[in-house]
C-alpha positions as CSV (number, residue, x, y, z in Angstrom):
1,M,-0.2,0.6,0.0
2,L,3.1,2.2,0.9
3,S,4.2,1.7,-3.1
4,L,0.6,3.2,-4.5
5,V,0.1,5.9,-2.0
6,S,4.1,7.2,-1.9
7,S,3.6,7.0,-6.4
8,S,1.4,9.3,-6.6
9,T,3.4,11.7,-3.8
10,T,7.0,11.3,-4.1
11,A,9.1,11.1,-7.4
12,F,12.6,10.5,-8.6
13,A,14.9,12.8,-9.3
14,P,18.2,11.9,-11.0
15,V,21.5,14.2,-9.7
16,A,20.6,16.3,-13.3
17,A,17.1,16.9,-11.7
18,V,18.2,19.2,-9.4
19,Q,21.3,20.9,-10.7
20,S,21.8,24.4,-11.7
21,S,23.5,27.3,-12.8
22,T,25.2,27.7,-9.2
23,T,28.1,25.0,-8.6
24,V,27.8,25.2,-5.3
25,R,24.5,23.4,-5.8
26,A,25.4,20.8,-8.6
27,A,28.3,19.9,-5.7
28,A,25.4,18.6,-3.7
29,P,23.8,16.3,-6.0
30,Q,20.5,15.6,-3.4
31,M,21.4,18.1,-0.4
32,G,18.5,20.7,-0.2
33,F,15.6,18.9,-2.2
34,G,12.7,19.5,-0.2
35,K,9.1,20.0,-0.7
36,A,9.7,22.9,-2.9
37,E,11.3,21.3,-5.5
38,L,9.4,17.5,-5.0
39,I,6.1,19.9,-6.4
40,E,8.2,21.5,-8.9
41,L,9.9,17.7,-9.8
42,A,6.1,15.9,-9.4
43,K,5.1,18.7,-12.5
44,E,8.0,17.6,-14.3
45,Q,7.2,14.2,-14.1
46,N,3.5,14.8,-15.0
47,P,2.4,18.0,-16.3
48,V,-1.5,16.6,-16.0
49,I,-1.2,16.0,-13.0
50,G,1.0,17.7,-11.1
51,Y,2.1,18.0,-7.8
52,Y,-0.6,15.6,-5.6
53,D,-0.6,14.7,-1.8
54,P,-4.0,14.2,-0.6
55,L,-2.3,12.7,2.9
56,G,0.3,15.3,3.3
57,L,2.9,12.6,3.4
58,A,5.0,14.8,2.3
59,D,4.8,17.3,5.4
60,L,5.6,14.6,7.7
61,N,8.3,14.0,10.1
62,M,9.5,10.2,10.1
63,W,11.4,9.2,12.8
64,D,12.3,13.3,13.8
65,Q,13.9,13.3,11.1
66,G,12.8,16.5,8.9
67,E,11.2,16.8,6.0
68,E,14.2,16.1,3.7
69,A,15.3,12.5,5.1
70,T,11.4,12.4,5.0
71,I,10.5,13.1,1.2
72,G,13.8,10.7,0.3
73,F,12.9,7.8,2.3
74,L,8.8,8.2,0.0
75,R,10.9,9.0,-2.6
76,H,13.4,6.3,-3.2
77,A,10.0,3.6,-1.3
78,E,8.3,4.9,-4.7
79,I,11.2,3.7,-6.3
80,K,11.9,0.5,-5.5
81,H,8.0,-0.4,-5.3
82,G,7.4,0.3,-8.8
83,R,11.2,-1.7,-9.3
84,V,10.2,-4.5,-7.8
85,A,5.9,-3.8,-9.8
86,M,7.9,-3.8,-13.0
87,F,9.1,-7.4,-12.7
88,G,5.7,-8.9,-11.5
89,F,3.9,-7.7,-13.5
90,V,6.2,-9.1,-16.6
91,G,6.3,-11.9,-14.5
92,Y,2.4,-12.3,-14.1
93,I,2.0,-11.9,-18.1
94,V,5.0,-14.8,-18.6
95,H,2.9,-17.7,-15.7
96,S,0.2,-16.7,-16.9
97,N,1.4,-17.4,-20.1
98,H,3.1,-20.8,-19.0
99,I,6.3,-20.2,-20.1
100,T,9.1,-21.8,-18.4
101,F,13.1,-22.4,-18.7
102,P,13.7,-25.5,-21.0
103,V,16.4,-27.1,-17.3
104,P,14.9,-29.5,-15.0
105,G,14.4,-27.2,-11.1
106,P,11.1,-27.1,-9.4
107,Q,9.3,-24.9,-13.2
108,S,9.1,-28.6,-13.2
109,L,6.0,-28.3,-10.7
110,V,4.5,-25.9,-13.1
111,T,1.0,-27.2,-15.3
112,D,-0.5,-24.5,-18.7
113,S,-3.6,-24.6,-15.7
114,M,-1.4,-23.5,-13.2
115,S,-2.4,-19.4,-13.1
116,A,0.6,-17.2,-12.0
117,P,-0.5,-17.0,-7.8
118,E,-1.0,-20.9,-8.3
119,V,2.8,-20.9,-9.7
120,W,4.3,-19.1,-6.4
121,D,1.6,-21.5,-4.7
122,S,2.8,-24.5,-6.1
123,L,6.7,-23.7,-5.8
124,P,8.2,-25.7,-2.4
125,F,8.8,-23.6,0.8
126,I,12.9,-23.6,0.6
127,C,12.6,-22.6,-3.4
128,K,10.1,-19.0,-1.7
129,L,13.0,-19.2,1.3
130,Q,15.9,-18.9,-1.3
131,I,13.9,-16.0,-3.7
132,I,13.2,-13.8,-0.3
133,G,17.1,-15.0,1.0
134,F,18.1,-13.0,-2.0
135,I,15.9,-10.0,-2.1
136,G,17.3,-9.6,1.8
137,C,20.5,-9.4,0.8
138,L,20.0,-6.7,-2.3
139,E,17.7,-5.0,0.3
140,H,20.6,-4.7,2.6
141,I,23.6,-3.2,0.4
142,S,20.9,-0.5,-0.4
143,E,20.5,0.4,2.8
144,D,24.3,-0.2,4.6
145,K,26.3,3.1,4.9
146,N,30.1,1.1,4.2
147,F,28.1,0.0,0.4
148,L,27.7,3.6,-0.6
149,A,30.0,4.8,0.6
150,A,32.5,2.2,-1.5
151,D,30.6,4.0,-4.6
152,G,31.5,8.1,-2.5
153,M,27.4,8.0,-2.3
154,K,25.8,8.9,0.8
155,H,21.8,7.5,2.4
156,Y,19.0,8.9,0.3
157,M,17.7,9.9,3.9
158,R,21.0,11.0,4.3
159,G,21.7,13.5,0.9
160,G,21.5,10.3,-1.0
161,K,20.1,9.6,-4.5
162,P,17.1,8.3,-3.2
163,G,17.5,4.1,-6.0
164,Y,20.2,4.0,-5.9
165,M,21.1,1.2,-6.1
166,P,25.2,0.2,-5.1
167,T,28.1,-1.1,-7.0
168,F,30.0,-4.0,-5.5
169,K,32.5,-1.9,-4.7
170,A,32.7,-3.6,-1.1
171,N,33.6,-6.5,-1.8
172,V,30.3,-8.1,-0.9
173,H,31.4,-11.2,-3.9
174,P,34.0,-11.0,-6.5
175,L,31.0,-10.1,-9.3
176,P,32.6,-9.3,-12.3
177,F,29.5,-6.4,-13.1
178,N,27.4,-4.5,-11.2
179,Y,24.4,-5.1,-10.5
180,F,21.5,-2.3,-12.1
181,D,24.0,-1.6,-14.9
182,P,26.7,-4.3,-15.4
183,F,27.5,-3.2,-18.8
184,G,28.5,0.7,-17.8
185,T,25.4,1.6,-20.6
186,S,24.6,4.8,-18.3
187,K,28.4,7.0,-18.9
188,K,27.7,7.1,-22.4
189,L,24.5,9.7,-21.1
190,T,24.0,13.1,-20.6
191,E,22.9,14.4,-17.8
192,E,20.0,15.1,-19.5
193,Q,19.4,12.2,-20.9
194,K,19.7,10.3,-17.7
195,A,16.8,12.4,-16.3
196,K,14.6,11.6,-19.0
197,K,15.4,7.9,-18.4
198,L,15.3,7.7,-14.5
199,N,12.3,10.1,-14.7
200,A,11.2,7.6,-17.5
201,E,11.8,4.6,-15.0
202,V,9.4,6.4,-12.2
203,N,6.6,6.5,-14.4
204,N,6.5,3.1,-15.6
205,G,6.5,1.7,-11.9
206,R,4.2,3.7,-11.1
207,L,2.1,2.4,-14.5
208,A,3.1,-1.6,-13.7
209,M,2.4,-1.0,-9.7
210,I,-0.8,0.1,-10.5
211,G,-1.3,-2.7,-13.4
212,L,-0.4,-5.5,-10.9
213,F,-2.8,-4.8,-8.9
214,G,-5.0,-5.2,-11.3
215,F,-4.2,-8.0,-12.3
216,I,-4.1,-9.7,-8.7
217,S,-7.3,-7.9,-8.0
218,A,-9.2,-9.6,-11.2
219,A,-8.1,-13.1,-10.3
220,C,-9.4,-12.4,-6.9
221,V,-12.5,-10.7,-7.1
222,P,-13.9,-11.6,-10.3
223,G,-15.4,-8.7,-12.2
224,S,-13.9,-6.5,-10.2
225,V,-11.5,-4.9,-13.7
226,P,-14.6,-5.4,-16.1
227,A,-11.2,-5.0,-18.8
228,L,-9.5,-8.2,-17.9
229,D,-12.3,-10.4,-17.6
230,G,-11.9,-13.6,-19.0
231,I,-8.5,-12.2,-19.8
232,I,-7.2,-13.3,-15.8
233,P,-8.0,-16.4,-14.4
234,P,-9.8,-16.3,-10.9
235,Y,-7.3,-17.5,-8.4
236,S,-8.6,-18.3,-4.9
237,G,-6.2,-18.6,-2.7
238,D,-4.6,-15.6,-0.2
239,V,-2.0,-13.2,-2.1
240,M,-1.4,-12.4,1.3
241,A,-0.3,-15.2,3.0
242,P,2.1,-16.0,0.0
243,F,4.0,-18.9,2.5
244,V,0.6,-21.2,3.4
245,P,-0.3,-23.1,0.9
246,A,4.1,-24.7,0.0
247,G,3.5,-27.9,0.3
248,P,3.8,-30.3,4.1
249,D,6.2,-28.4,5.1
250,V,4.8,-25.6,5.8
251,S,3.4,-27.4,8.4
252,F,7.4,-27.3,10.6
253,W,6.8,-23.7,10.2
254,F,3.3,-22.5,10.2
255,G,2.1,-25.2,13.0
256,P,0.9,-24.6,16.8
257,G,3.7,-23.2,18.6
258,K,5.7,-23.3,15.8
259,F,9.0,-21.5,14.4
260,W,6.7,-18.7,13.7
């Protein structure tokens, strides 16, 4: 829900979006990004809607960290949720069309009669833990100040760039490529091109969040999305309990008096 709410009130601004002709501001990429800058950015990203914050999230003082830190948190949350939603949106389409990798593995449990949510339900619990664990590692890397400092960056609530994914310069793993830009294509772009692409990413993420929720709503509540009637198969499971229908080993974790 945070992603949907923040998507209407926050946005990702690249370094170029806050630069001006004043060299002092250019030396500090994200410092001084407050509500006034957020309003201008919202108008730049969507001139039709502009700035829209009915809940007043930009006026909050989250954890007593101040306006700039609060806005940085909300912007980062939107970017992150938008990226996840873009993966989820494409993944939902792929699994709905029963597209799998032609190699042995958990996908052998998938049948052509399964809807996209049922594909997830069919995975063994240990497979789900591996997926969640990998995402957790990426989350830790994106938040840890040591990984950010290795790239000369700051935390997004301390003047850094919201949405920035650190490289692996901190020797977290001997990978030859960066995670977010493995081939270094962004180095060839001008600041104006970067600004345009990063703004487009936010808008695409917003659409993906709406689209993914549309798929889920159509599956769980038939008729709730008329445009998807007859396209999205119904789903009788619980999308808010992703681990419950995972197989016989679930009782070890979720049974009475067990680990959870």
